[in-house]
N, CA, C, O and CB atoms as a CASP TS submission, in Angstrom:
PFRMAT TS
TARGET T0000
AUTHOR 0000-0000-0000
METHOD Language model
MODEL 1
PARENT N/A
ATOM      1  N   UNK     1       0.655  -1.067  -0.035  1.00  0.00           N
ATOM      2  CA  UNK     1      -0.139   0.098  -0.224  1.00  0.00           C
ATOM      3  C   UNK     1       0.919   1.067   0.188  1.00  0.00           C
ATOM      4  O   UNK     1       1.790   0.974   1.054  1.00  0.00           O
ATOM      5  CB  UNK     1      -1.548   0.162   0.611  1.00  0.00           C
ATOM      6  N   UNK     2       0.470   2.512  -1.085  1.00  0.00           N
ATOM      7  CA  UNK     2       1.235   3.248  -0.640  1.00  0.00           C
ATOM      8  C   UNK     2       0.732   4.434   0.138  1.00  0.00           C
ATOM      9  O   UNK     2      -0.455   4.762   0.151  1.00  0.00           O
ATOM     10  CB  UNK     2       1.916   3.502  -1.552  1.00  0.00           C
ATOM     11  N   UNK     3       1.791   5.129   0.854  1.00  0.00           N
ATOM     12  CA  UNK     3       1.466   5.784   1.969  1.00  0.00           C
ATOM     13  C   UNK     3       2.193   7.662   1.372  1.00  0.00           C
ATOM     14  O   UNK     3       2.999   7.852   0.461  1.00  0.00           O
ATOM     15  CB  UNK     3       2.336   4.782   3.558  1.00  0.00           C
ATOM     16  N   UNK     4       1.584   8.659   2.212  1.00  0.00           N
ATOM     17  CA  UNK     4       2.070   9.959   2.065  1.00  0.00           C
ATOM     18  C   UNK     4       2.636  10.153   3.147  1.00  0.00           C
ATOM     19  O   UNK     4       2.416   9.570   4.209  1.00  0.00           O
ATOM     20  CB  UNK     4       1.204  10.949   1.772  1.00  0.00           C
ATOM     21  N   UNK     5       3.294  10.873   2.958  1.00  0.00           N
ATOM     22  CA  UNK     5       3.952  11.644   4.075  1.00  0.00           C
ATOM     23  C   UNK     5       4.761  13.063   4.398  1.00  0.00           C
ATOM     24  O   UNK     5       4.863  13.826   3.438  1.00  0.00           O
ATOM     25  CB  UNK     5       4.667  10.913   4.354  1.00  0.00           C
ATOM     26  N   UNK     6       5.331  13.477   5.633  1.00  0.00           N
ATOM     27  CA  UNK     6       6.152  15.351   5.413  1.00  0.00           C
ATOM     28  C   UNK     6       7.087  14.941   6.436  1.00  0.00           C
ATOM     29  O   UNK     6       7.423  14.375   7.476  1.00  0.00           O
ATOM     30  CB  UNK     6       5.048  17.247   5.951  1.00  0.00           C
ATOM     31  N   UNK     7       7.238  15.532   5.546  1.00  0.00           N
ATOM     32  CA  UNK     7       9.116  15.296   6.364  1.00  0.00           C
ATOM     33  C   UNK     7       9.629  17.238   6.396  1.00  0.00           C
ATOM     34  O   UNK     7       9.563  18.214   5.648  1.00  0.00           O
ATOM     35  CB  UNK     7      10.836  13.901   4.615  1.00  0.00           C
ATOM     36  N   UNK     8      10.091  16.909   7.685  1.00  0.00           N
ATOM     37  CA  UNK     8      11.373  18.275   7.849  1.00  0.00           C
ATOM     38  C   UNK     8      11.917  18.005   8.183  1.00  0.00           C
ATOM     39  O   UNK     8      11.943  17.196   9.111  1.00  0.00           O
ATOM     40  CB  UNK     8      11.515  19.395   8.395  1.00  0.00           C
ATOM     41  N   UNK     9      13.064  18.722   7.417  1.00  0.00           N
ATOM     42  CA  UNK     9      15.056  18.524   7.590  1.00  0.00           C
ATOM     43  C   UNK     9      15.509  19.575   7.883  1.00  0.00           C
ATOM     44  O   UNK     9      14.951  20.628   7.576  1.00  0.00           O
ATOM     45  CB  UNK     9      16.082  18.138   6.257  1.00  0.00           C
ATOM     46  N   UNK    10      16.474  19.521   8.454  1.00  0.00           N
ATOM     47  CA  UNK    10      16.937  20.925   9.213  1.00  0.00           C
ATOM     48  C   UNK    10      18.735  20.613   9.379  1.00  0.00           C
ATOM     49  O   UNK    10      19.361  19.574   9.170  1.00  0.00           O
ATOM     50  CB  UNK    10      15.953  21.140  11.110  1.00  0.00           C
ATOM     51  N   UNK    11      19.242  22.062   9.865  1.00  0.00           N
ATOM     52  CA  UNK    11      20.683  21.466   9.284  1.00  0.00           C
ATOM     53  C   UNK    11      21.495  22.311   8.572  1.00  0.00           C
ATOM     54  O   UNK    11      21.629  23.477   8.945  1.00  0.00           O
ATOM     55  CB  UNK    11      20.528  20.346   8.348  1.00  0.00           C
ATOM     56  N   UNK    12      21.911  21.999   7.849  1.00  0.00           N
ATOM     57  CA  UNK    12      22.382  22.762   6.896  1.00  0.00           C
ATOM     58  C   UNK    12      22.222  22.201   5.588  1.00  0.00           C
ATOM     59  O   UNK    12      23.144  21.625   5.012  1.00  0.00           O
ATOM     60  CB  UNK    12      23.628  23.051   7.144  1.00  0.00           C
ATOM     61  N   UNK    13      21.240  22.331   5.171  1.00  0.00           N
ATOM     62  CA  UNK    13      20.451  21.691   3.642  1.00  0.00           C
ATOM     63  C   UNK    13      20.514  22.424   3.221  1.00  0.00           C
ATOM     64  O   UNK    13      21.483  22.481   2.465  1.00  0.00           O
ATOM     65  CB  UNK    13      19.158  21.179   3.315  1.00  0.00           C
ATOM     66  N   UNK    14      19.522  23.769   3.280  1.00  0.00           N
ATOM     67  CA  UNK    14      19.391  25.061   2.079  1.00  0.00           C
ATOM     68  C   UNK    14      20.730  25.131   1.700  1.00  0.00           C
ATOM     69  O   UNK    14      21.674  25.077   2.488  1.00  0.00           O
ATOM     70  CB  UNK    14      18.828  26.724   2.615  1.00  0.00           C
ATOM     71  N   UNK    15      20.834  25.288   0.131  1.00  0.00           N
ATOM     72  CA  UNK    15      22.269  25.794  -0.590  1.00  0.00           C
ATOM     73  C   UNK    15      23.027  24.859  -0.808  1.00  0.00           C
ATOM     74  O   UNK    15      24.087  25.097  -1.386  1.00  0.00           O
ATOM     75  CB  UNK    15      23.131  26.721   0.123  1.00  0.00           C
ATOM     76  N   UNK    16      22.832  24.071  -0.571  1.00  0.00           N
ATOM     77  CA  UNK    16      24.001  23.338  -0.513  1.00  0.00           C
ATOM     78  C   UNK    16      23.997  21.448  -1.254  1.00  0.00           C
ATOM     79  O   UNK    16      24.966  20.692  -1.323  1.00  0.00           O
ATOM     80  CB  UNK    16      24.288  23.440   1.209  1.00  0.00           C
ATOM     81  N   UNK    17      22.380  21.148  -1.750  1.00  0.00           N
ATOM     82  CA  UNK    17      22.685  20.855  -2.674  1.00  0.00           C
ATOM     83  C   UNK    17      21.849  19.381  -2.170  1.00  0.00           C
ATOM     84  O   UNK    17      22.264  18.304  -2.598  1.00  0.00           O
ATOM     85  CB  UNK    17      24.190  21.124  -3.066  1.00  0.00           C
ATOM     86  N   UNK    18      20.763  19.430  -1.322  1.00  0.00           N
ATOM     87  CA  UNK    18      20.435  18.706  -0.355  1.00  0.00           C
ATOM     88  C   UNK    18      19.426  18.467  -1.561  1.00  0.00           C
ATOM     89  O   UNK    18      19.436  17.355  -2.090  1.00  0.00           O
ATOM     90  CB  UNK    18      20.150  19.224   1.225  1.00  0.00           C
ATOM     91  N   UNK    19      18.231  19.811  -2.200  1.00  0.00           N
ATOM     92  CA  UNK    19      17.859  18.944  -3.204  1.00  0.00           C
ATOM     93  C   UNK    19      17.257  17.942  -4.658  1.00  0.00           C
ATOM     94  O   UNK    19      16.264  17.327  -5.046  1.00  0.00           O
ATOM     95  CB  UNK    19      17.826  18.956  -2.901  1.00  0.00           C
ATOM     96  N   UNK    20      18.855  18.365  -5.127  1.00  0.00           N
ATOM     97  CA  UNK    20      18.988  17.541  -6.286  1.00  0.00           C
ATOM     98  C   UNK    20      19.785  15.873  -5.485  1.00  0.00           C
ATOM     99  O   UNK    20      19.811  14.908  -6.249  1.00  0.00           O
ATOM    100  CB  UNK    20      20.145  18.575  -7.631  1.00  0.00           C
ATOM    101  N   UNK    21      20.414  15.642  -3.916  1.00  0.00           N
ATOM    102  CA  UNK    21      20.652  14.911  -3.382  1.00  0.00           C
ATOM    103  C   UNK    21      19.112  13.886  -3.106  1.00  0.00           C
ATOM    104  O   UNK    21      19.064  12.719  -3.494  1.00  0.00           O
ATOM    105  CB  UNK    21      21.420  15.567  -2.428  1.00  0.00           C
ATOM    106  N   UNK    22      17.981  14.545  -2.409  1.00  0.00           N
ATOM    107  CA  UNK    22      16.916  13.966  -2.557  1.00  0.00           C
ATOM    108  C   UNK    22      16.648  13.593  -3.576  1.00  0.00           C
ATOM    109  O   UNK    22      16.596  12.363  -3.541  1.00  0.00           O
ATOM    110  CB  UNK    22      16.144  14.448  -2.232  1.00  0.00           C
ATOM    111  N   UNK    23      16.348  14.132  -4.913  1.00  0.00           N
ATOM    112  CA  UNK    23      15.188  13.792  -6.186  1.00  0.00           C
ATOM    113  C   UNK    23      16.498  12.727  -6.469  1.00  0.00           C
ATOM    114  O   UNK    23      15.889  11.777  -6.962  1.00  0.00           O
ATOM    115  CB  UNK    23      14.553  15.338  -7.735  1.00  0.00           C
ATOM    116  N   UNK    24      17.333  12.495  -6.457  1.00  0.00           N
ATOM    117  CA  UNK    24      18.717  10.963  -7.134  1.00  0.00           C
ATOM    118  C   UNK    24      18.321  10.267  -6.330  1.00  0.00           C
ATOM    119  O   UNK    24      18.279   9.157  -6.861  1.00  0.00           O
ATOM    120  CB  UNK    24      20.709  10.962  -7.040  1.00  0.00           C
ATOM    121  N   UNK    25      17.927  10.184  -5.165  1.00  0.00           N
ATOM    122  CA  UNK    25      17.987   9.044  -4.092  1.00  0.00           C
ATOM    123  C   UNK    25      16.608   9.274  -4.551  1.00  0.00           C
ATOM    124  O   UNK    25      16.524   8.578  -5.563  1.00  0.00           O
ATOM    125  CB  UNK    25      18.605   9.119  -2.327  1.00  0.00           C
ATOM    126  N   UNK    26      15.318   9.950  -4.341  1.00  0.00           N
ATOM    127  CA  UNK    26      14.029   9.492  -4.167  1.00  0.00           C
ATOM    128  C   UNK    26      13.255   8.532  -5.568  1.00  0.00           C
ATOM    129  O   UNK    26      12.376   7.681  -5.704  1.00  0.00           O
ATOM    130  CB  UNK    26      13.244  10.882  -3.825  1.00  0.00           C
ATOM    131  N   UNK    27      14.261   9.332  -6.457  1.00  0.00           N
ATOM    132  CA  UNK    27      14.244   7.948  -8.071  1.00  0.00           C
ATOM    133  C   UNK    27      14.885   6.416  -7.750  1.00  0.00           C
ATOM    134  O   UNK    27      14.394   5.289  -7.693  1.00  0.00           O
ATOM    135  CB  UNK    27      15.586   8.589  -9.695  1.00  0.00           C
ATOM    136  N   UNK    28      16.157   6.938  -7.582  1.00  0.00           N
ATOM    137  CA  UNK    28      16.681   4.493  -6.544  1.00  0.00           C
ATOM    138  C   UNK    28      15.456   4.003  -5.811  1.00  0.00           C
ATOM    139  O   UNK    28      14.987   2.876  -5.970  1.00  0.00           O
ATOM    140  CB  UNK    28      18.390   4.334  -4.456  1.00  0.00           C
ATOM    141  N   UNK    29      14.845   5.148  -4.794  1.00  0.00           N
ATOM    142  CA  UNK    29      14.187   3.846  -4.648  1.00  0.00           C
ATOM    143  C   UNK    29      12.367   3.832  -4.869  1.00  0.00           C
ATOM    144  O   UNK    29      11.685   2.978  -4.302  1.00  0.00           O
ATOM    145  CB  UNK    29      14.628   3.354  -3.069  1.00  0.00           C
ATOM    146  N   UNK    30      11.817   4.793  -5.675  1.00  0.00           N
ATOM    147  CA  UNK    30      10.876   4.745  -6.437  1.00  0.00           C
ATOM    148  C   UNK    30       9.667   5.441  -5.643  1.00  0.00           C
ATOM    149  O   UNK    30       8.454   5.241  -5.579  1.00  0.00           O
ATOM    150  CB  UNK    30      10.709   3.368  -6.885  1.00  0.00           C
ATOM    151  N   UNK    31      10.467   6.250  -5.131  1.00  0.00           N
ATOM    152  CA  UNK    31       9.323   7.621  -4.245  1.00  0.00           C
ATOM    153  C   UNK    31       8.840   9.133  -5.176  1.00  0.00           C
ATOM    154  O   UNK    31       9.360  10.238  -5.328  1.00  0.00           O
ATOM    155  CB  UNK    31      10.459   8.452  -2.617  1.00  0.00           C
ATOM    156  N   UNK    32       8.218   8.807  -5.414  1.00  0.00           N
ATOM    157  CA  UNK    32       7.287  10.211  -5.744  1.00  0.00           C
ATOM    158  C   UNK    32       7.115  11.783  -4.938  1.00  0.00           C
ATOM    159  O   UNK    32       7.456  11.812  -3.755  1.00  0.00           O
ATOM    160  CB  UNK    32       5.889   9.689  -5.655  1.00  0.00           C
ATOM    161  N   UNK    33       6.834  12.474  -5.280  1.00  0.00           N
ATOM    162  CA  UNK    33       6.464  13.560  -4.989  1.00  0.00           C
ATOM    163  C   UNK    33       7.146  14.737  -4.428  1.00  0.00           C
ATOM    164  O   UNK    33       8.036  14.683  -5.277  1.00  0.00           O
ATOM    165  CB  UNK    33       5.729  13.305  -4.441  1.00  0.00           C
ATOM    166  N   UNK    34       7.565  15.997  -3.549  1.00  0.00           N
ATOM    167  CA  UNK    34       8.952  16.896  -4.131  1.00  0.00           C
ATOM    168  C   UNK    34       9.281  18.258  -2.700  1.00  0.00           C
ATOM    169  O   UNK    34       8.942  18.269  -1.517  1.00  0.00           O
ATOM    170  CB  UNK    34       8.351  17.937  -6.165  1.00  0.00           C
ATOM    171  N   UNK    35       9.696  18.780  -3.143  1.00  0.00           N
ATOM    172  CA  UNK    35      10.775  19.104  -1.921  1.00  0.00           C
ATOM    173  C   UNK    35      11.022  20.214  -2.302  1.00  0.00           C
ATOM    174  O   UNK    35      11.193  20.463  -3.495  1.00  0.00           O
ATOM    175  CB  UNK    35      12.117  18.273  -1.674  1.00  0.00           C
ATOM    176  N   UNK    36      11.126  21.557  -0.888  1.00  0.00           N
ATOM    177  CA  UNK    36      10.618  23.152  -1.285  1.00  0.00           C
ATOM    178  C   UNK    36      12.083  23.091   0.510  1.00  0.00           C
ATOM    179  O   UNK    36      12.278  22.234   1.372  1.00  0.00           O
ATOM    180  CB  UNK    36       7.883  23.899  -1.137  1.00  0.00           C
ATOM    181  N   UNK    37      12.667  24.380   0.260  1.00  0.00           N
ATOM    182  CA  UNK    37      12.974  24.903   1.206  1.00  0.00           C
ATOM    183  C   UNK    37      11.652  25.967   1.542  1.00  0.00           C
ATOM    184  O   UNK    37      10.808  26.483   0.808  1.00  0.00           O
ATOM    185  CB  UNK    37      14.348  25.414   0.969  1.00  0.00           C
ATOM    186  N   UNK    38      11.921  26.031   3.105  1.00  0.00           N
ATOM    187  CA  UNK    38      10.834  27.051   3.770  1.00  0.00           C
ATOM    188  C   UNK    38      12.229  28.015   4.452  1.00  0.00           C
ATOM    189  O   UNK    38      13.445  27.862   4.564  1.00  0.00           O
ATOM    190  CB  UNK    38       9.431  26.136   5.217  1.00  0.00           C
ATOM    191  N   UNK    39      11.331  28.932   4.761  1.00  0.00           N
ATOM    192  CA  UNK    39      11.622  30.200   5.441  1.00  0.00           C
ATOM    193  C   UNK    39      12.459  30.588   6.213  1.00  0.00           C
ATOM    194  O   UNK    39      13.178  31.586   6.199  1.00  0.00           O
ATOM    195  CB  UNK    39      10.918  30.509   5.962  1.00  0.00           C
ATOM    196  N   UNK    40      12.278  29.163   7.415  1.00  0.00           N
ATOM    197  CA  UNK    40      12.757  29.372   7.992  1.00  0.00           C
ATOM    198  C   UNK    40      14.528  27.967   8.221  1.00  0.00           C
ATOM    199  O   UNK    40      14.943  27.351   9.203  1.00  0.00           O
ATOM    200  CB  UNK    40      11.573  29.719   8.803  1.00  0.00           C
ATOM    201  N   UNK    41      14.839  28.019   7.293  1.00  0.00           N
ATOM    202  CA  UNK    41      16.140  27.355   6.569  1.00  0.00           C
ATOM    203  C   UNK    41      15.462  25.587   6.243  1.00  0.00           C
ATOM    204  O   UNK    41      15.943  24.966   5.296  1.00  0.00           O
ATOM    205  CB  UNK    41      17.866  27.400   7.938  1.00  0.00           C
ATOM    206  N   UNK    42      14.862  25.235   6.714  1.00  0.00           N
ATOM    207  CA  UNK    42      14.761  24.313   6.476  1.00  0.00           C
ATOM    208  C   UNK    42      14.495  23.780   5.565  1.00  0.00           C
ATOM    209  O   UNK    42      14.805  24.449   4.579  1.00  0.00           O
ATOM    210  CB  UNK    42      14.432  24.094   6.945  1.00  0.00           C
ATOM    211  N   UNK    43      13.866  22.477   5.226  1.00  0.00           N
ATOM    212  CA  UNK    43      13.579  21.617   3.866  1.00  0.00           C
ATOM    213  C   UNK    43      12.900  20.769   4.370  1.00  0.00           C
ATOM    214  O   UNK    43      13.184  19.923   5.218  1.00  0.00           O
ATOM    215  CB  UNK    43      14.707  20.964   3.019  1.00  0.00           C
ATOM    216  N   UNK    44      10.981  21.219   3.283  1.00  0.00           N
ATOM    217  CA  UNK    44      10.569  20.238   3.293  1.00  0.00           C
ATOM    218  C   UNK    44       9.747  19.182   2.410  1.00  0.00           C
ATOM    219  O   UNK    44       9.619  19.506   1.229  1.00  0.00           O
ATOM    220  CB  UNK    44      10.268  20.468   3.993  1.00  0.00           C
ATOM    221  N   UNK    45       9.245  18.123   2.754  1.00  0.00           N
ATOM    222  CA  UNK    45       9.574  17.413   1.566  1.00  0.00           C
ATOM    223  C   UNK    45       7.821  16.285   1.847  1.00  0.00           C
ATOM    224  O   UNK    45       7.111  15.997   2.811  1.00  0.00           O
ATOM    225  CB  UNK    45      11.607  16.460   1.683  1.00  0.00           C
ATOM    226  N   UNK    46       7.830  16.035   0.569  1.00  0.00           N
ATOM    227  CA  UNK    46       5.959  14.880   0.481  1.00  0.00           C
ATOM    228  C   UNK    46       6.914  13.551   0.094  1.00  0.00           C
ATOM    229  O   UNK    46       7.699  13.187  -0.782  1.00  0.00           O
ATOM    230  CB  UNK    46       4.188  15.413  -1.452  1.00  0.00           C
ATOM    231  N   UNK    47       6.499  13.224   0.953  1.00  0.00           N
ATOM    232  CA  UNK    47       6.906  11.774  -0.049  1.00  0.00           C
ATOM    233  C   UNK    47       6.241  10.588  -0.575  1.00  0.00           C
ATOM    234  O   UNK    47       6.526   9.755   0.285  1.00  0.00           O
ATOM    235  CB  UNK    47       7.744  11.077   0.510  1.00  0.00           C
ATOM    236  N   UNK    48       5.785  10.204  -1.139  1.00  0.00           N
ATOM    237  CA  UNK    48       5.037   8.867  -1.738  1.00  0.00           C
ATOM    238  C   UNK    48       5.220   7.410  -1.762  1.00  0.00           C
ATOM    239  O   UNK    48       4.634   7.088  -2.796  1.00  0.00           O
ATOM    240  CB  UNK    48       5.002   8.969  -2.844  1.00  0.00           C
ATOM    241  N   UNK    49       5.540   6.680  -1.399  1.00  0.00           N
ATOM    242  CA  UNK    49       5.747   4.967  -1.472  1.00  0.00           C
ATOM    243  C   UNK    49       5.401   4.453  -0.178  1.00  0.00           C
ATOM    244  O   UNK    49       5.494   5.118   0.853  1.00  0.00           O
ATOM    245  CB  UNK    49       7.366   4.413  -1.806  1.00  0.00           C
ATOM    246  N   UNK    50       4.990   3.229  -0.239  1.00  0.00           N
ATOM    247  CA  UNK    50       5.366   2.180   0.340  1.00  0.00           C
ATOM    248  C   UNK    50       5.860   2.795   1.299  1.00  0.00           C
ATOM    249  O   UNK    50       6.362   3.889   1.040  1.00  0.00           O
ATOM    250  CB  UNK    50       6.106   1.294  -0.286  1.00  0.00           C
ATOM    251  N   UNK    51       5.882   2.348   2.588  1.00  0.00           N
ATOM    252  CA  UNK    51       5.852   2.227   4.287  1.00  0.00           C
ATOM    253  C   UNK    51       7.720   1.020   3.795  1.00  0.00           C
ATOM    254  O   UNK    51       8.551   1.580   4.510  1.00  0.00           O
ATOM    255  CB  UNK    51       3.594   0.969   5.365  1.00  0.00           C
ATOM    256  N   UNK    52       8.144   0.377   3.369  1.00  0.00           N
ATOM    257  CA  UNK    52       9.020   0.028   2.759  1.00  0.00           C
ATOM    258  C   UNK    52       9.817   1.174   2.203  1.00  0.00           C
ATOM    259  O   UNK    52      10.421   1.945   2.949  1.00  0.00           O
ATOM    260  CB  UNK    52       8.566  -0.790   1.966  1.00  0.00           C
ATOM    261  N   UNK    53       9.821   1.326   0.451  1.00  0.00           N
ATOM    262  CA  UNK    53      10.205   2.290  -0.278  1.00  0.00           C
ATOM    263  C   UNK    53      10.619   3.493   0.990  1.00  0.00           C
ATOM    264  O   UNK    53      11.794   3.591   1.344  1.00  0.00           O
ATOM    265  CB  UNK    53       8.976   2.647  -1.413  1.00  0.00           C
ATOM    266  N   UNK    54       9.661   4.270   1.538  1.00  0.00           N
ATOM    267  CA  UNK    54       9.991   5.134   2.767  1.00  0.00           C
ATOM    268  C   UNK    54      11.486   5.216   3.687  1.00  0.00           C
ATOM    269  O   UNK    54      12.507   5.904   3.696  1.00  0.00           O
ATOM    270  CB  UNK    54       8.966   4.687   3.704  1.00  0.00           C
ATOM    271  N   UNK    55      10.874   3.996   4.475  1.00  0.00           N
ATOM    272  CA  UNK    55      11.689   3.729   4.874  1.00  0.00           C
ATOM    273  C   UNK    55      13.385   3.764   4.644  1.00  0.00           C
ATOM    274  O   UNK    55      14.194   4.281   5.415  1.00  0.00           O
ATOM    275  CB  UNK    55      11.206   3.055   4.944  1.00  0.00           C
ATOM    276  N   UNK    56      13.655   3.132   3.482  1.00  0.00           N
ATOM    277  CA  UNK    56      14.563   3.320   2.555  1.00  0.00           C
ATOM    278  C   UNK    56      15.339   4.106   2.297  1.00  0.00           C
ATOM    279  O   UNK    56      16.538   4.032   2.567  1.00  0.00           O
ATOM    280  CB  UNK    56      14.263   3.284   1.837  1.00  0.00           C
ATOM    281  N   UNK    57      14.638   5.230   1.580  1.00  0.00           N
ATOM    282  CA  UNK    57      14.687   6.477   0.682  1.00  0.00           C
ATOM    283  C   UNK    57      15.415   7.439   2.552  1.00  0.00           C
ATOM    284  O   UNK    57      15.697   8.637   2.561  1.00  0.00           O
ATOM    285  CB  UNK    57      12.459   7.101  -0.338  1.00  0.00           C
TER
END
């Protein structure tokens, strides 16, 4: 069963290629979704896949 999750990542994640890394990694695990920078310096990810795919991601 496919599920959707919202993840917030903090630390040094904006401006260092984190969104590109997330996209490449998601494609390897069959994850769909999107990533965006938030104004507080965190990054929000909306991911869709099976629990196993999301866990591996």
